[in-house]
C-alpha positions in Angstrom: 94.0 104.6 110.1 90.6 106.1 109.6 89.2 102.3 109.1 90.2 100.8 112.6 88.9 104.4 114.3 85.9 102.5 115.2 87.3 99.8 117.0 90.0 102.0 118.8 86.8 104.2 120.2 84.9 100.7 120.9 87.9 99.4 122.9 88.5 102.6 124.9 84.9 103.4 125.6 84.4 99.6 126.8 87.3 100.3 129.2 86.0 103.5 130.5 82.7 102.3 131.1 83.7 99.5 133.0 86.3 101.1 135.3 83.9 103.2 136.2 81.2 100.9 136.6 83.7 99.1 138.9 84.6 102.5 140.7 80.9 103.3 141.0 79.8 100.1 142.5 82.6 99.9 145.1 81.3 103.4 146.3 77.8 102.3 146.6 78.8 99.1 147.9 76.7 96.7 145.3 78.0 94.0 143.2 80.0 95.4 140.2 78.2 93.0 137.7 74.7 94.8 138.3 76.2 98.6 137.4 78.7 96.6 134.6 75.1 95.0 133.5 73.0 98.4 133.5 76.1 100.6 131.5 76.8 97.9 128.8 72.7 97.7 128.1 72.7 101.9 128.2 75.5 101.6 125.9 74.5 99.1 123.4 72.2 98.7 120.7 69.0 98.7 122.6 70.3 101.8 124.5 72.3 104.7 123.0 73.9 102.4 120.4 77.3 103.8 121.3 79.0 100.4 121.7 78.8 98.0 118.6 80.7 94.9 119.5 79.7 93.0 115.8 82.5 95.6 114.8 85.1 92.8 116.2 83.6 90.2 114.4 85.4 86.9 115.2 88.0 88.8 117.7 85.1 89.2 120.1 85.5 85.6 120.5 89.4 85.9 121.0 88.5 88.2 123.5 86.1 86.2 125.1 88.2 83.2 125.4 91.7 84.9 126.9 89.6 87.0 129.2 87.9 83.9 130.7 91.5 82.2 131.2 92.4 84.8 133.3 89.3 84.9 135.3 89.6 81.3 136.0 93.4 81.6 136.8 93.0 84.1 139.3 90.2 82.2 140.8 92.5 78.9 141.5 94.9 81.6 142.2 92.6 82.7 145.1 91.4 79.5 146.7 92.5 78.0 150.2 93.3 74.8 149.6 93.8 74.2 153.6 90.6 75.5 154.1 89.2 73.7 151.2 89.9 70.4 153.4 86.7 71.2 155.7 84.4 71.2 152.9 86.3 68.9 150.6 83.0 66.1 150.5 80.2 68.8 150.3 82.7 70.9 147.3 82.9 67.2 145.8 79.2 66.6 145.6 78.3 69.8 144.1 80.4 69.7 141.1 79.7 66.1 140.7 75.7 65.3 141.8 75.5 69.0 141.6 76.0 69.7 138.2 73.6 66.7 137.2 70.8 67.8 139.2 70.9 71.5 138.1 71.2 70.0 134.8 67.8 67.8 134.8 66.2 70.6 136.8 66.9 73.4 134.8 66.0 71.6 131.6 63.3 70.2 132.4 62.1 74.0 133.9 63.0 75.5 130.2 61.1 72.5 128.6 57.8 72.9 130.5 57.6 76.4 131.6 59.7 78.4 128.7 58.1 75.9 126.0 61.8 75.2 125.0 62.5 72.2 122.8 64.2 69.3 124.8 67.6 69.9 122.9 67.5 73.7 123.4 66.4 73.3 127.2 69.2 71.2 127.6 71.8 73.3 126.1 70.3 76.2 128.4 70.6 74.1 131.5 74.2 73.0 130.7 75.1 77.0 130.3 73.7 77.9 133.6 75.3 75.1 136.2 78.2 77.2 136.1 77.8 79.8 139.1 79.8 83.0 139.4 83.1 83.5 141.1 83.9 86.6 139.6 80.7 88.0 141.5 80.5 85.5 144.6 84.0 86.4 145.7 83.7 90.1 145.8 80.4 89.5 147.2 81.5 87.6 150.3 84.4 89.9 150.9 81.9 93.0 151.1 79.3 91.1 153.2 81.7 89.2 155.7 79.9 85.8 155.8 80.8 82.6 157.3 84.2 81.0 156.7 82.9 77.6 155.9 80.0 78.6 153.9 82.3 81.2 151.7 84.8 78.8 151.3 82.4 76.1 149.6 81.2 78.8 147.7 84.5 80.1 146.2 85.3 76.6 145.8 82.1 75.4 143.9 82.5 78.8 141.8 86.1 78.2 140.7 86.0 74.1 140.0 82.4 74.2 138.4 83.0 76.9 136.0 85.7 75.0 133.7 83.3 71.7 134.1 80.4 73.6 133.2 81.8 75.5 129.9 83.2 71.9 129.1 79.7 70.0 129.6 77.9 73.4 127.6 80.2 72.6 124.7 79.7 68.8 124.5 75.9 69.5 124.6 76.1 72.1 121.8 77.9 69.8 119.8 75.5 67.0 120.1 72.5 69.6 119.3 74.5 70.5 116.2 74.9 67.4 115.2 72.0 65.4 116.4 73.6 62.8 117.9 73.2 62.3 121.2 75.1 59.6 123.1 75.4 59.4 126.9 78.8 57.7 126.5 80.4 59.7 124.4 79.3 62.9 126.6 81.0 61.2 129.4 84.1 60.6 127.4 84.4 64.2 125.9 84.2 65.4 129.2 87.1 63.0 130.7 89.2 63.4 128.3 89.1 67.3 128.3 89.5 67.4 132.0 92.1 64.8 131.8 94.2 67.1 129.2 93.7 70.1 130.9 94.8 68.7 134.5 97.6 67.2 133.0 98.8 70.2 131.4 98.3 72.6 134.2 99.8 70.7 136.9 103.0 69.9 134.5 103.0 73.7 133.2 101.7 74.9 136.5 104.7 72.8 138.1 107.3 74.0 135.7 106.6 77.6 135.8 106.7 77.5 139.8 110.2 76.3 139.6 111.4 79.4 137.1 109.3 81.9 139.3 112.1 80.9 141.8 114.9 81.7 140.0 115.5 85.1 141.5 118.8 85.7 139.7 117.2 84.8 136.2 114.1 86.8 136.5 113.6 90.2 138.1 110.4 90.4 140.1 109.0 93.4 137.3 109.2 90.1 134.9 107.7 87.4 136.9 103.7 88.7 136.9 104.4 89.0 132.7 105.9 85.4 132.9 102.9 84.0 134.4 100.4 85.9 132.1 102.5 84.3 128.8 102.7 81.2 130.5 98.8 81.1 131.4 97.8 82.1 128.1 100.3 80.0 126.1 99.5 76.8 127.4 95.4 77.9 127.6 96.2 77.6 123.8 98.0 74.6 123.6 95.0 72.6 125.6 92.7 74.2 123.2 94.6 73.0 120.1 94.4 69.4 121.8 90.9 69.5 122.6 88.5 72.5 122.5 87.7 74.0 126.1 90.4 71.8 127.9 92.2 75.4 128.1 89.6 76.2 131.2 90.6 73.6 133.4 94.4 74.6 132.2 93.7 78.2 133.7 92.0 76.8 137.2 94.6 74.3 137.8 97.7 76.4 137.0 96.1 79.0 139.6 96.0 76.3 142.5 99.4 74.6 141.8 101.0 78.1 141.9 98.9 79.2 145.4 100.1 75.8 146.6 103.7 76.4 145.9 104.1 78.8 148.2 106.1 81.6 146.3 108.0 84.4 147.7 106.0 86.8 145.6 102.8 85.1 145.8 101.2 88.3 147.0 102.4 90.8 144.2 101.1 87.8 141.7 97.6 87.9 142.9 97.6 91.7 143.1 98.5 91.9 139.8 95.9 88.9 138.2 93.2 90.1 140.3 93.8 93.7 138.8 93.6 91.9 134.9 90.4 89.8 136.0 88.8 93.2 137.0 89.5 94.6 133.8 88.6 91.3 131.7 85.3 90.9 133.9 84.4 94.6 133.3 85.1 94.7 129.4 83.3 91.1 129.2 80.3 92.3 130.8 80.2 95.4 128.7 80.6 93.9 125.4 77.9 91.0 126.0 75.4 93.6 127.4 76.0 95.9 124.8 75.1 93.1 122.1 72.4 92.2 124.0 68.5 92.7 122.8 66.2 93.7 125.3 63.6 92.9 122.8 64.5 89.6 122.8 64.2 88.7 126.7 60.5 90.7 126.5 60.0 88.3 124.0 60.3 85.3 126.3 57.3 85.8 128.5 56.2 85.3 131.9 56.9 81.4 131.6 61.0 82.2 131.3 60.4 84.1 134.8 58.7 80.9 136.2 62.0 79.1 134.8 64.7 81.1 136.6 62.3 81.3 139.9 62.1 77.5 139.7 66.0 77.0 139.0 66.6 79.8 142.3 64.1 78.3 144.8 63.7 74.7 144.1 66.2 73.3 141.8 69.3 75.2 143.7 67.8 74.1 147.4 67.7 70.4 146.1 71.3 70.8 144.9 72.4 72.0 148.2 70.5 69.4 150.3 71.6 66.4 148.5 75.5 67.6 148.1 75.5 68.9 151.8 73.5 66.1 153.6 75.1 64.8 156.6 78.3 66.8 156.2 77.8 68.6 159.4 76.5 71.9 157.7 73.6 74.1 160.1 70.5 74.8 158.3 71.3 78.6 158.3 74.3 77.8 156.2 72.3 75.2 153.8 69.8 77.9 153.4 72.3 80.4 152.8 74.1 78.1 150.5 70.8 77.7 149.0 69.8 81.5 148.3 73.5 82.6 146.9 73.8 81.1 143.4 74.6 84.1 140.8 75.6 83.6 137.4 78.4 85.5 135.9 80.7 85.8 132.9 81.2 82.5 132.1 77.3 81.5 131.4 77.2 84.9 129.6 80.2 84.5 127.4 79.2 80.9 126.4 75.7 81.9 125.7 76.6 84.7 123.4 78.9 82.5 121.8 76.9 79.5 121.2 73.8 81.5 120.4 76.5 82.7 116.8 76.7 79.1 116.2 73.4 77.9 116.4 72.5 80.8 114.0 75.5 80.0 111.7 73.9 76.2 111.5 70.7 77.7 110.7 69.1 76.2 114.0 66.4 78.2 115.7 66.9 78.9 119.5 70.1 80.5 119.6 69.0 84.4 120.5 66.1 82.5 122.8 68.9 80.7 124.8 71.3 84.2 125.4 68.3 86.0 126.4 67.2 83.4 129.2 70.6 83.2 130.1 71.1 86.6 130.5 67.6 87.1 132.4 69.1 84.1 134.5 72.0 86.2 135.5 70.2 89.6 135.9 67.7 88.0 138.3 70.2 85.8 140.3 72.3 89.0 140.6 69.7 91.4 141.2 67.6 89.2 143.8 70.7 87.1 145.2 73.4 89.7 145.4 71.7 92.7 146.8 70.2 90.2 149.5 72.8 88.3 150.4 74.0 90.6 153.3 70.8 90.9 154.5 70.0 87.1 154.3 73.2 86.8 155.8 72.4 88.9 159.2 69.1 87.5 159.1 70.7 84.1 159.4 73.2 85.2 161.9 76.1 84.3 159.5 77.9 87.5 159.5 81.5 87.7 160.8 82.3 90.2 163.2 84.0 93.6 162.4 87.2 92.3 163.5 87.0 89.0 162.0 86.0 90.4 158.7 89.0 92.8 158.6 91.3 89.9 159.0 89.5 87.9 156.2 89.8 90.8 153.6 93.3 90.8 154.2 94.8 89.5 151.2 98.6 89.6 152.5 99.4 88.5 156.3 100.7 90.9 158.7 104.0 89.1 159.6 104.8 89.8 155.4 106.3 93.0 154.9 107.7 94.6 151.3 110.3 97.1 151.5 110.5 99.9 149.3 112.2 98.6 146.4 109.5 95.7 146.2 111.3 92.8 148.0 110.0 91.1 150.5 110.8 90.1 153.9 109.6 88.5 156.9 108.6 90.8 159.9 110.2 87.9 162.0 113.5 88.5 160.2 113.6 92.4 161.1 
């Protein structure tokens, strides 16, 4: 019992700190990731030294993997497929052409400005391809921005996370093996997307059929069945092909949302709470393990690298991806400004740093430091100014429209005291 006490304290303190950061961020109306990073650093090894994530050993990788699966599933579950049709072409371009543009632009910036070797520069670029849906979604709801813009940003965040994560893992494989072949890279990406998509669609459909059996499953068990199914199918995909489980999580969420289950809003609330908990725990742990000295050691070149990513690469990405798609210049400018990185980039950077160190390859700590610098700069600069920029560009919703947008459950759906769902029209 005494041997496990430090780990018990670590987990308990992490949860307390994470939820406290969420509560305070909600009160101050700022992105929660800002306080999660600050709390993690303050309590971590370069702060008070109270949180020591290394106590978890390989367990930290388990926590990261399962938590990211929950976060991506919740993102897919919240996607409005009907609204995505209006921006489908732009969204497709963002998760295809946009990935290539960001990969090339960020790698050039990291090589020229941060003086990283090309292999490490490409690895960094693959990590920052992803945006942060857990940062973007609450931010957009908080400021109430133009519906077309918010739908595009939310869709990009959800779809690009698994694609970027798979791409980053493949690039890491090439860095570790020293064998770089474009054809193998494309094959690995397509294979993982195919496996993940197949398992996600079939597993999601079977899960929907099970959830519709009210006489078989009580309402209390439905949410837990979904949780078990997501983790189970995620693990199955991971066994078949590494990182394909991320695609499974997103696709399952989309399939469940498209099925119009009677208990959908309860399922979404439950998974939203799990996602908040997972996001809080991950950011606190990863920030606590961050070396502030390694960030300062990067120098001003790395600050310029992130600024180039924000001010040059992202606008080019948006301009090309949304060309002739009917978006106003104000919408394009806002899309160019808001692209904060989040938990997926932080998680993978932390895991990659360990992998590179184990293989005796230099650059692991530098990549982790630069990724966290990217997260900090994008979150602080973009997250804290997004509302002001939206107002300046006249993209804020009216108060009435914003209130309707924030409503997660339709007004014509009510819940009885026993938890059953009824339609207002049937009363």
